[in-house]
N, C-alpha and C positions, 0 to 999 in steps of 0.2 A: 890695065890696072894690076899693080903688083902689091901683094900682101906679104908682109913679113910676120912670121909667127915664131916667137921665142917663148916657149911654154914656161921656162924657168922665170923669165921676166914677168910673164902674165901672172904666175902664181905669187910672185912677190907683190905685184900690184893688187891682187885679190886680198892678200894679207893686210896691205896698207889701207885699202878702201874700207875693209871691215873693222880694223883696229885703230887707225889714225886717219879718219876721213877728212878732217880739216886740212891736214898736211897733204893728203893725197890730192884733193881738189885744187889746192894751191898750185901743185905741180902740173896737174892735168890742164890747167888753164893755158899753160905755155905750149901745149901740143898744137900742131897744125894739121888741119884736115880731119877726116873721119876714119881713115883706114886703120890707125892704131887701135881706136876704140872698137871698130868692127872686128879686128883680129881678137880682141879681148872677148867680145860677145861670142864669137865663133868657138873659142876654147872653153870659156866659162859656162856658156849655155850648153855646149856639148857635154861637158862633164856633168852638169846638172841633169841633163836628159839621161845620161848613162846611169846615174844614181837613181833616178826615177824609175827607169826600166828594171834595175836590179830590185828595187823595193817592190815593184808590181809583180815581179816573177817570184821572188824569194820570201817576202814578208807579208804582203797583202793577202795571199791565200790563207795564211794562218790567222790573221786578225779580222778579215772581212766578215766572217760569220758573227763575231762578237759585236762589231760595229753595226751590222745589219739588225741584229736583235736589239741592241741598245737604242738605235734610232728608228727602228721600225721601217727600214728600207730594204729592198731586195739586194741580196749579195750578188754582185756581178764579178765574174772571174774570166780573165782572158788567158789564152794559152801563150806560150813564149813567142810564137810567130805573130800573133795579134798584137802583143805588147811591142815587139820590135817594129812592126809596121806603124802603129800609132805613135811610137816614139820618134820615128823618122819624120813622119808628117808633122808632128808637133815641133820638132827641131827646125824644120824648113819654115814653118809658119812663124816661129819665134824670130828667126833671122830676118824675115820680111817685115814683121811687126816692129823690129827695132828701128827700121827706117821710117815707118809710118809714125811711131811715137816720137821720133826725133823731129819730123816735119810738123806734127801736131803741136809739139812744145814750142817750136819756132812761131807758128801762127798764134798760139795762145799768148806768148810773150809779146807779140806785136799788138795784140788787143790791149794789153796793159802798158803799151808804149815803152817796152823794153827793147832796145836795139840788140838784135841777135842775128846770127846766120845759121844755116843748117849744120855746119860742122860743130859749132859750139853746143847747139841744142842736142845734137846726136850724142856728143861726148857726155854731157850731163845726164841724159836719159840712160845711156848704156851703162855707165859706171854706177849710177844710183840703183840700178836693178840687180846688182850683184847678188844680194841676199836672195832675191826671188829666183834668179837663175840657178843658184846652188842648193837652196834649202826649201823651196816651196813644196816639195814632195813630203816633207815631214808632217804627219798629221798632228793636229791640235796646236802646234806652235806656229803654223803658217800665218796666223793673225799677227803675232809678234814680228815675224819676218816682214810682213807688209808694212807695219808701223816703222820698222827700222829703215826700210827702203824709202818711205815717205821722208824720214829724217835726212837720209842721204840726199834725196832730191832737193830738200830745202838747203842743205849745205852746198850742194852743187850750184844751185841758182845764186846763192849769196856770193860764192867765190868767183864764179864765171862772169857774173854780170854786175857785181858790186851792189846788189839791191838789199835793202834791210830785210831782216828775218820775217817781220810781220807781212810785208808785201809778198815775199816768197811763199809764205803759208797761204795768203789770200789767193794768189795765182793758182796754187795747186788745189786748194779746197774748192774754188769756184769751178775749176775744170772737172773735178770729180762730180760735183753737183750737176753740171750740165750733162756729163756722160750718163749719170744715173737717170736724169729726167728723160733724156733722149731714148735710153734703153727701155724705160717703162713705157714710153709712148710707142716705141717700135713693137714691143711685146703685146701691147693692148690692141695693136692693129692686125695682129696675126689672127686669122679666123680660127675659132675653136672647132674641134672635130667632135 
């Protein structure tokens, strides 16, 4: 398996997916395979994890006492080594989860009788998560980031599969509801200590 990583091209793609997503997804539909999208995830998620680590080392220690007091939660602070270790583990999990989310989207599309393959599902999922990869470390605005990623996923589904916006929204919302219900059930089965 050969991966080509052109950071300059990936940064141009980041700019386009964030500022001109309809145009971007129209072009992305012409891609073949999943490797280009994986290279994108590798670089963009890597950059996001570096930003997260820098925030956790440089800024979080300054604001965590305020957040802890404001929300009544204990302030947790990690040293730089702990942050680096957690960041590396999180990055590896993110790369693995990109494949799981791509496969899950393919299965979910099949339930809704949308013909797809893993490559196209992976691309849509990978590119739509760009705001999450880069900016989810920003406190208080990460809800807006999640909403924008949802919007990008809708656009990706529309462009890649030619499905109407309402059906794309239905597909995503039902998957979120199912994940939420399964999560609640799983948590309820965990014995309390």
